[in-house]
C-alpha positions in Angstrom: 28.6 100.5 -76.0 29.8 104.1 -76.7 26.3 105.5 -76.1 26.0 103.8 -72.8 29.4 105.0 -71.7 28.6 108.6 -72.7 25.2 108.5 -70.9 26.9 107.5 -67.7 29.6 110.1 -68.3 27.1 112.9 -68.8 25.3 111.9 -65.6 28.6 111.8 -63.7 29.5 115.2 -65.1 26.1 116.7 -64.1 26.3 115.4 -60.6 29.9 116.7 -60.1 29.1 120.2 -61.5 26.2 120.6 -59.1 28.3 119.7 -56.1 29.0 122.7 -53.9 32.5 121.4 -52.9 33.6 121.5 -56.5 32.3 125.1 -57.0 34.2 126.0 -53.8 37.4 124.5 -55.2 36.9 126.4 -58.5 36.4 129.7 -56.6 39.5 129.2 -54.5 41.6 128.3 -57.6 40.5 131.5 -59.3 41.3 133.5 -56.2 44.8 132.0 -56.0 45.3 132.8 -59.6 44.4 136.4 -59.0 46.7 136.4 -55.9 49.6 135.7 -58.2 49.2 139.2 -59.5 49.9 140.5 -56.0 53.0 138.4 -55.8 54.1 139.5 -59.2 53.7 143.1 -58.3 56.6 142.8 -55.8 59.0 142.0 -58.7 60.5 144.5 -61.1 60.6 142.8 -64.5 59.6 139.2 -63.7 55.8 139.8 -63.0 54.7 137.9 -66.2 57.0 135.0 -65.3 55.8 134.8 -61.7 52.1 134.9 -62.7 52.7 132.2 -65.4 54.6 130.0 -63.0 52.1 130.4 -60.1 49.2 130.1 -62.4 50.4 126.9 -64.0 51.1 125.4 -60.5 47.6 126.4 -59.4 46.1 124.6 -62.4 48.0 121.5 -61.6 47.3 121.4 -57.8 43.6 122.1 -58.0 43.1 119.8 -61.0 44.6 117.0 -59.0 42.3 117.9 -56.0 39.2 117.9 -58.3 40.2 114.5 -59.8 40.7 112.9 -56.3 37.5 114.4 -54.9 35.3 113.3 -57.8 37.0 110.0 -58.5 37.0 108.9 -54.8 33.4 109.8 -54.0 31.3 109.5 -57.2 31.2 105.7 -57.3 30.9 105.3 -53.6 27.9 107.7 -53.5 26.1 105.5 -56.0 26.8 102.4 -53.9 25.8 104.0 -50.6 22.5 105.3 -52.0 21.9 102.0 -53.9 21.2 104.0 -57.0 23.6 101.8 -58.9 21.4 98.7 -58.6 18.7 99.8 -61.0 21.3 101.1 -63.4 23.2 97.8 -63.5 19.9 95.9 -63.9 19.7 97.5 -67.4 21.7 96.2 -70.4 25.0 97.9 -69.3 28.2 96.2 -68.3 29.9 97.1 -65.0 33.1 97.9 -67.0 31.1 100.4 -69.2 29.6 102.0 -66.1 33.1 102.4 -64.6 34.6 103.8 -67.7 31.6 106.2 -68.0 32.4 107.5 -64.4 36.0 108.0 -65.4 35.1 109.9 -68.6 32.7 112.1 -66.6 35.4 112.9 -64.1 37.9 113.8 -66.9 35.3 116.0 -68.5 35.0 118.1 -65.3 38.8 118.3 -65.0 39.2 119.3 -68.7 36.6 122.1 -68.3 38.3 123.3 -65.1 41.8 123.3 -66.7 40.7 125.2 -69.8 38.9 127.8 -67.7 41.8 128.3 -65.3 44.4 128.3 -68.0 42.4 130.9 -70.0 42.3 133.1 -66.9 46.0 132.8 -66.3 46.7 133.6 -70.0 44.5 136.7 -69.8 46.5 137.9 -66.8 49.8 137.2 -68.7 48.4 139.2 -71.6 47.8 142.3 -69.4 51.3 142.0 -67.9 52.8 141.5 -71.4 51.5 144.8 -72.6 47.9 144.1 -73.8 45.4 146.8 -73.0 43.8 146.0 -69.7 40.5 147.5 -70.9 40.4 144.9 -73.8 41.2 142.0 -71.6 38.8 143.0 -68.8 36.1 143.6 -71.4 36.5 140.2 -72.9 36.5 138.5 -69.5 33.3 140.4 -68.5 31.6 139.6 -71.7 32.3 135.9 -71.2 31.1 136.0 -67.6 27.9 137.8 -68.6 27.3 135.3 -71.3 27.7 132.4 -68.9 25.4 134.1 -66.3 22.8 134.8 -69.0 22.7 131.2 -70.1 22.5 130.0 -66.5 19.6 132.3 -65.7 17.5 131.7 -68.8 17.9 127.9 -69.2 17.9 125.6 -66.2 18.7 122.7 -68.4 21.7 124.4 -70.1 23.1 125.6 -66.7 24.9 122.4 -66.2 26.5 122.1 -69.6 27.1 125.9 -70.3 30.6 125.8 -68.6 31.9 123.5 -71.4 31.7 126.0 -74.3 32.5 128.8 -71.8 35.7 127.2 -70.8 36.7 126.7 -74.4 36.0 130.3 -75.1 38.1 131.3 -72.1 41.0 129.3 -73.4 40.7 130.6 -76.9 40.5 134.2 -75.9 43.3 133.8 -73.5 45.4 132.2 -76.2 44.8 135.1 -78.6 45.2 137.9 -76.1 48.5 136.5 -74.7 50.3 136.6 -78.0 52.2 139.5 -76.5 53.8 137.1 -74.0 54.9 134.1 -76.1 57.1 132.5 -73.5 54.4 132.7 -70.8 51.8 131.4 -73.2 53.9 128.4 -74.1 54.5 127.6 -70.5 50.8 127.8 -69.4 49.5 125.8 -72.4 52.2 123.1 -72.3 51.8 122.8 -68.5 48.0 122.6 -68.8 48.3 119.8 -71.4 50.7 117.9 -69.2 48.4 118.4 -66.2 45.5 116.8 -68.1 47.7 113.9 -69.0 48.8 113.5 -65.4 45.2 113.8 -64.1 44.2 111.0 -66.4 46.5 108.7 -64.4 45.3 110.1 -61.1 41.6 109.8 -62.0 42.1 106.2 -63.1 43.9 105.6 -59.8 41.1 107.1 -57.8 38.6 105.0 -59.8 40.6 101.9 -59.2 40.7 102.5 -55.4 37.1 103.5 -55.2 36.1 100.2 -56.9 36.8 98.3 -53.7 37.3 100.9 -50.9 35.7 103.9 -49.1 36.3 107.6 -50.2 38.7 108.2 -47.4 40.9 105.2 -48.1 40.7 105.9 -51.8 41.7 109.5 -51.4 44.6 108.5 -49.0 45.9 105.8 -51.4 45.7 108.2 -54.3 47.6 110.9 -52.5 50.3 108.4 -51.4 50.6 107.2 -55.0 51.0 110.8 -56.2 53.6 111.5 -53.6 55.7 108.5 -54.6 55.1 109.2 -58.3 56.3 112.8 -58.1 59.5 111.5 -56.6 60.0 108.5 -58.8 63.2 109.9 -60.3 64.7 110.5 -56.9 63.8 107.0 -55.8 65.6 105.6 -58.8 68.8 107.5 -57.8 69.1 106.9 -54.1 72.8 106.7 -53.3 73.8 103.3 -51.8 76.4 104.9 -49.6 73.8 106.9 -47.8 70.7 104.7 -47.8 72.4 101.3 -48.1 72.2 98.8 -51.0 68.9 97.3 -49.9 67.0 100.6 -49.8 68.6 101.8 -53.0 67.7 98.7 -54.8 64.1 98.8 -53.5 63.9 102.4 -54.7 65.0 101.5 -58.2 62.5 98.6 -58.4 59.7 100.8 -57.1 60.4 103.5 -59.6 60.2 100.9 -62.4 56.7 99.7 -61.5 55.3 103.0 -60.2 53.7 105.7 -62.4 56.4 108.3 -62.9 54.4 111.5 -62.4 57.6 113.6 -62.4 57.4 113.5 -66.2 54.5 115.8 -66.1 56.3 118.6 -64.1 59.4 119.3 -66.2 61.7 122.3 -65.9 60.6 125.7 -67.1 63.0 125.9 -70.1 61.3 122.8 -71.6 57.8 124.2 -71.1 58.7 127.5 -72.7 60.5 125.8 -75.7 63.9 127.2 -74.7 65.5 123.8 -74.1 67.5 123.1 -77.3 68.2 119.5 -76.5 64.5 118.5 -76.2 61.5 119.0 -78.5 58.4 120.2 -76.6 55.8 118.5 -78.9 57.8 115.3 -78.9 58.0 115.4 -75.1 54.3 116.0 -74.7 53.5 113.2 -77.2 55.7 110.7 -75.3 54.1 111.8 -72.0 50.7 111.2 -73.6 51.6 107.7 -74.6 52.7 106.9 -71.1 49.6 108.4 -69.6 47.4 106.5 -72.0 49.1 103.2 -71.2 48.8 103.7 -67.4 45.2 104.8 -67.8 44.1 101.8 -69.8 46.0 99.4 -67.5 44.5 100.9 -64.3 41.0 101.1 -65.7 41.2 97.5 -66.8 42.3 96.4 -63.3 39.5 98.5 -61.8 36.9 96.9 -64.1 38.1 93.4 -63.1 37.8 94.2 -59.4 34.4 96.0 -59.8 33.1 93.1 -61.9 33.6 90.7 -59.0 32.3 93.0 -56.3 29.2 92.0 -54.5 26.7 94.8 -53.7 24.3 92.9 -51.5 
C-alpha cells in the first residue's frame, strides 16, 4: 500500500514541478520576499522585524495559493485526459490514489516553504549583522549547485529542488543566529503554515473529488475565509447581530476548521509570550491539523470511491 501511495505521490510531484504556473508563483514569492527589504529600508531600527513579518506572511499566502492550485487541478486533469482509467485498472485502490495525490501536493508545498523560509532567514541574517558577502556567497553557491544539477541530469532536474530547499533552510537557520527573534518567528510561522496547508490541501482534494477546478478553488477559498475568522464568528455580540446570527456563528465556529490557530500573534511566534509555550502550541496545532486532514481525506475517499468516470 505504501509503495503504491508513494508512486502516485512522486508522479503528482513531478507533474506539479514541471507546471509553468507553479514556477511563476515561486518567482513572484521570491520577488515579494526581496521587496520586503525595500520596505524595511524605510524604517530606522525595525528593518529585521519588517522583513521577518512580511517574509512569514509571504510564505503563508503563496503556500496556500500553491496548495489550492495543485489540489484543485491535479485530480481533475487526470479525469479530463482519461489517464486515470489505466491507473485504476491496476491493483491500486481509489483511496490510495487520492492519498498519493495529497502527499504529492504536500511535498511540493513543503519544498516551497523550506526554500522561501530559507531565503527570508538569509535576509534577516544580513540585517542582523551577518556579513553580506558571506550570505550572498552561500546563496549563490546553492543557486549554482541547483543549476548545475538541472543542466547535467534531466532526470534529477525534477527532484533536485528537494535537497536544495533543505540546504536553503539549514543555511538560513545557521546564518540567522545573529537575529534570534526573527529566526524564531520565521521558523515557527513556517511550521504552522505547513500545518495549515495540510488542512487546505485536504479540503482542495475533497472538493476536487466531485467538482471542477473552479468550483473546488472557490469552495476552498471560502472555507479559508471562514476558517481564518472562526474566532470572530464565535464571539459575535447578540446586541449587534441578534441572537439568531450570534448563535449560528458559534455553531459554525464549532464545526468549521479554525485556521486562525495557525496565524497567532507575534509574541507567541518569537517565544516572548510568557503565558504560552511555543513548542506546546505548535504540537496542539499539529494534532488539530492531523485530525482535520484525516477526516477530510476519509470523506474525499468515500466520495471518490462512488464516483462514476464513464
